[in-house]
N, C-alpha and C positions, 0 to 999 in steps of 0.2 A: 585465211584470216589470221592476223597476228594480234596478240593482246599484250599490253604492258601492264605490269603489276600496278593496281590502283593504290592510291594513298587514302587512307582513312575513313570514318563516320561514327562518332561516339554516341552512346546512349545519354538520355537526359539524367538529371539527378535521380538517384535510386528510389524506387517505390517498394514498399514491403508487400510482396505478394506471396509471403511464406505459406499461406493457407492453400496455395496451389501446388505444393510439393509434398508428395507422399510416396510410399512404396508402390502405389498403383501408377504413378506417373508424375513427372515434373513439368510444370508449365510456367515457372516463375523466373527462369533465366538460364543462362548457359551452364552455370556451375551446379552440378548435382550435389546436394548437401552431403557432408561427410558421414552423416548418420545412415545414409542409404547405400545399398550395394552399388559398386562402380558401374554395373551394367543395367541399372534401373532405367526404364523407358523415360527419356527426357526429350519432350517434344521440341524444346528450344535448341538442343544440341545433342544429337543422338550419340550413344556410345559408339566407339569405333576401335579398330585395332590399336593397341598400345603395348609396348614391350613388357610391362609388368604383368599383363594378363594374357598374353598370346601363348598358346599351347602348340607345341610341335606335334606332328603326326607320330604315331607309334611305330610305323614301318622303319626298320633299320636301314640306314644309308639313303633314305629318301632325300631328294634334292628338288627345291622349287625351281621350275624352269620357265613358267609362263603364267600370265594372269590377265583376266578382264575384271575391271572394277567399275561399278555403277554407284553413284551417290546422288543424293538430292542436294540442291544448293543450300546455303546456310541462311541465317535469319534476315528478314527484310521488313519493310513497311507493309501495311495492309494492301492487299490486291483488290479489295472490294470497298466501296464507299457507301456510307449512309446518305440518305437524301439531304440531310442537314449536317454534313460531316463537320463543318467548322465549329459548331457549338458543342460537339461531342468529343473533341480532341484537344489534348495539350499539344503545343507546337512540336513538330518533328525537326530536329536539327541535324543536318548532314553537311554543315559548313566545312568539316574537316575530312570530307570524303570527295576527293577530286576524281571525277569520272572522265577518263581520257577517251577521245574520239578522233585521234589524228589519223590521217591517211598517209601511207608511206610506200616507198621512200619519197622524200621531197617536200612533205607537208610539215607545217609547224606542229608542235606537240600541244594541241589545244585540248582543253577539258571543258565540260559544260557544268553550269550551276543552275539549280532550280530556284526560281524566284516566284513567290506568291504575292502579287501586288495587292495592297490593301484596298485599292480602288476598283478591283476587278468585279464586274457585274455578277459573276458566277462564284464569288468568293464563298458564299454560304455552302457550296457543294464540295469544298476542299478544305483541308486543314491549313493552319498558319505554319510557316517555317520554311525550310530549305530542302525538303525531301520530296521526291516524286512517289507516285503510287507504285507499289511493288518493287521498290528500289532496295538493293542490298544496303544494309547499314554498316557502320564502322564495326559494330560488334559482330556482324556476320562475316566481314572480311577477317577480323581477328580470329574468329573460330575456324575459318578456312585455312589460315596460315598454321594454326596449331594442329589442325587435322593433318595437313601436309607434313608437318614435323614428325608427328607420331607415326604416320604411314611410312615415311622414309626410314625412321628408326627401326621399324620392323622389317620391311621388305628390302632395304638396302644394307643398313648397318648390321642387322642381325642375321638375315638370310642370304644376302649377297646377290639377289636377283638383278639389281641395278647398281652400277658403279658410279654413274654420273647422270645428270639431267641432260639428255641430248635427243635430237629429233630422230635418230636412227633406232633408238631403243623404245621410245615412248611416243604413243599416239594419243592425242587428246581430242575428244569430240564433245561439244556442248549443244544445247538447243540454241535457237537464235535470240533468246532472251538475254539482255545485257547482264543480268545478275549471275547467270550460269558462267558466262565468260569471266566475270570478275572473280567468281569463286575459283575457277581454274587458275586465274592469276595468283590468288592467295595460296592455293595448294602448291603451285610451282615454286613460289617464294619460300614456302615451308620446306619443300624438298631441298632447295639450295638457296640461301639468302641472297646470293649474287644475282638471282633472277628477278629481284625487285627492280633492277635497272636494265634488264635484258628483254629481248622479245622471244616468243616461242609460238609456233603455229598451232592454232586451234581450228579444227574442222567443224563446219556446220553443213546442214542440208538446206535446200530452199524452203523458206517458211511454209508455203502451202502443203508441202509433202514431208515435212520434218517428222521422223519416226520417233523422236525422243519424247515429246510431251504426251501423246502423239498429236500431230496436226492434220494428217491426211484425212480426206473426207471418206465416210463410210456410212451410207444411209441404212444399210442392213443392220449395222451395229446399233444405230440410234433406235431403230424399230425394236430390236431385241431388248434393249435396256428399258425403253418406254413400256414395253409389255410387262416386264417383271417389277417395274415400279408402279404398276397399276393394280396390283393384287394385295390382299390383306396382309401378306407377309411383310409388305412395305408400308402400306397406308395405315395399318394399325398403330405403328409407332408415332406417326404424325398426329393421329387422333388422341393417343394416350398422353401426348405432351402439349395438348392444345392450350392449357393454362399457362405453361411456360412461354409458348409462342406469343400468346396475347400479351403477356407481361413485357416481353422484350419488344414487341411491336409498339406498344404504348410508350415505352421509354425511349426507343431509338428511331421512331418514325418510319418503320418498315412495313406497316400494315398495307395490304393490298398489292404488294410487289411480288410478282410470281417467282423471281429468282431467290427471294428470301423465304418463300413458302414451300417450295418443292423439296427442299432438304436443308440441313443445318450447316452446309459448307460455308456460307458467307458469315454466319455468326461465329463459327469456329475460327475462321481466318481473322476476322476483325478483333476477336478477343486475344488470341494467341500472339498475333503480331504486336499487340500492345504489351502484354505481360512479358513476353520473351525479350523485349527491348527496354524493359525498365519503366514502362508507362503503367498507369493504373487502368483498370477496366473502365469503359466509357460511362460518363455521367452527363445527363442532359441539363438544360438551362434551369430547371427547377431544383436541381441538386440530387435528383434520383439517380442512383448508380446501379449498374449491374453487380449483383452480389457474387461472391466467390462460389457460393452454393449453386447458383444458376449457371455460372461459367463451367463448373465441374460437370454439371448435368449436360451441358452442350458438348463438352469434350467426350463424354461417355456416348452420347448419341452419335457424334461424329465417328467414333470407332465402330459402332454398330453399322452405320451406313456404309462405310468403306468395306467392312467385312461382308456385308450383304451384297453390295454391287459387284465386287470383284472375287467373291469366294463362295458364298452359300446360296445365292439366288439360283433358281432354275434357269439354265442357259447362261449363267455368269461366265462359264468357261468359254462358251462360244463368243460372247461379247469380248472377252479378253483376247481371244485368238484373232478376232477381226480387227480390234483396235491396236494390238501390239504385234501383230504378225510380221510386220516389216522389220521392226527392231530384232525380233527373235530370229528372223532370217539372217540378219547381219551377225548376230551372236553365233549362230551355227556356222556361218562361213568363217568366222574368226578361228573357231576351234578346229574346223576342217583344215584350214590353212596350216595351223600349227601341226596337226597330225601328219600332213603331207610333207612337212619340212619346208614349206614355202612362206610361212609367216615371217615378215621382216622385223616385227616388233616383239619385245619381251613383255610389254605392258600396253594394253589398250584401256584408257581411262575415260569414262563418260560422266558428264555432269548434267543432271536432269531435274525433274520435278517430282512432286508427290505422286502424280499420275504415272510417272515412269516407274517409280519404286514399287507401288502397289501392284502394278501389272506384272512386273518381273517376279515379285514374290509369289503372286498367284500362279504364274506360268510354271515356276519351279516347284510348286506344290507346298509352299510354306504353310498355307492354310489348312493342310491336312494334318499338320503337327499341332498347331494351335490357332485360334482365331487371329486374323490379320488386324492390325491397328493402323490408324492413320500414320503414314510414314513421317517420321520426325525430320526436322531440319538437320541436314548433314547425314541422314541415314545412309548406310553403306552396305553394299553386297560385293564381296570379293570372291571371285571364282578362280581358285588356285589350281594349277596343274603341277603335279609332282612326278618326278621320274625315279623309278626304282631299278637299279641295275641287277642283273642276274644272268642266267643263261640267255635270256631274251629281255630286252628293255621293256618295261611296262610303265604305263602312264595312268595316273589316277587324278581325279578331280575332288577337291575339298572346297566346300562353300562356307564362308564365314559371314554371318549377318550381324552387323553392329557389334563386332568384336567377339562373337561367340559362334563356334562351329554348329551348323544346323544339323539336327538329328536326321538321319537317312542320307546325309551328304558328308559323312565323316571320311569316306574313302571309296569313291565310286569310279569304276573303270572309265577311262576317257570315252570309249565308244558308247557306253551306256549313257553318259551325260549328253553326248551329242544326240543320241536317239531320243532322250527325254525332251530335249529342246525341239527337235524336229517333229515330235508328236504333237506339238502345240502350233505348228505352222500349217495354215490352211492353203492347199494348192489353189492357184489362180485367184489370189486374194483380190485383185482389182475387180474381176468379174463378180466375185461373191459380194463385194461391197456395193456394187451397182446393179444388182439384179432386181 
């Protein structure tokens, strides 16, 4: 599959969400306030490697020779809708974001536009404007381009791993979601601005078995998760926040909807998608609005839920191994290929989703260092391989998460890293998922 760099989608007139930015986290927009540390958790645009803050390993003569990078896509419109979405939303404008869908070679360079007809019988269930559900916004594309510029400044200009953007050195894989391909497009244009008018191959897997989100079916995993979300360690937090849930339900029309009651995922998504793109928190027809205090509470609950599901729950490791084992197998194969001298690429770059990032963080053991948080938009995990010359060549892996080297991954022998990944791979995964 080939993607051309997309053109544009700007945010609406700015809304002051400054109360949603603090040292604990930024949910107000892509720019982290200058009063906060550069690597403050910013859900709207995660910290990533930049030349000003990148630190070299201490090993003398070490040379970067190989990498695998996994990121989450950048900011988008909400992926979940309220029952009466139209009355709860200011219009979404994507008129300057041209989404190309041309087939080639031989096809015209067509792009599609989203139109929300004012006469549509189901208009009440969708917002006004020119954006689709879950669509990358212009701000998201801009963040992806800047991400690519910073990444290239470190790994090409500073460290010399890559000399040019070419298919022989760089492998890019995304999920089948259009927004991940568009983010890849922005990244490549950030690597080299000339690629805004060039094509580049992006690999995907078939939608039903795509390992990035992940999409492949696993009944055993569903049963494991259902079990540990049926015990007090989980249900207590739902009961403790019943007043908040009732308040949001009354305001947003979500009472009685199972998808909005089992966890806070949908509230988290619909709030952050607005605030990250310069919209206000939702207000209903009576003028009642979600308060910043309630939004911050939802964000805190979201962090708790992600950490519980993928890190602290009994059998969360098993759940993660079942649902992410296919991707981990691919990751292991990549590093084994490099070790054997048969890896054709210098960089394998993956663009995925929040579920991709939290599973990878869990599998690598980040949750043993500190609690996991909801993976921010643009969240980045770089797995670097460094060569140290001596009487015998040695290879070490260093893992950088959102611009900062991860404790316990400062300098790990390549064989130990491969063993760590392999330890998270369940043999005969297909049978285990369907037993």
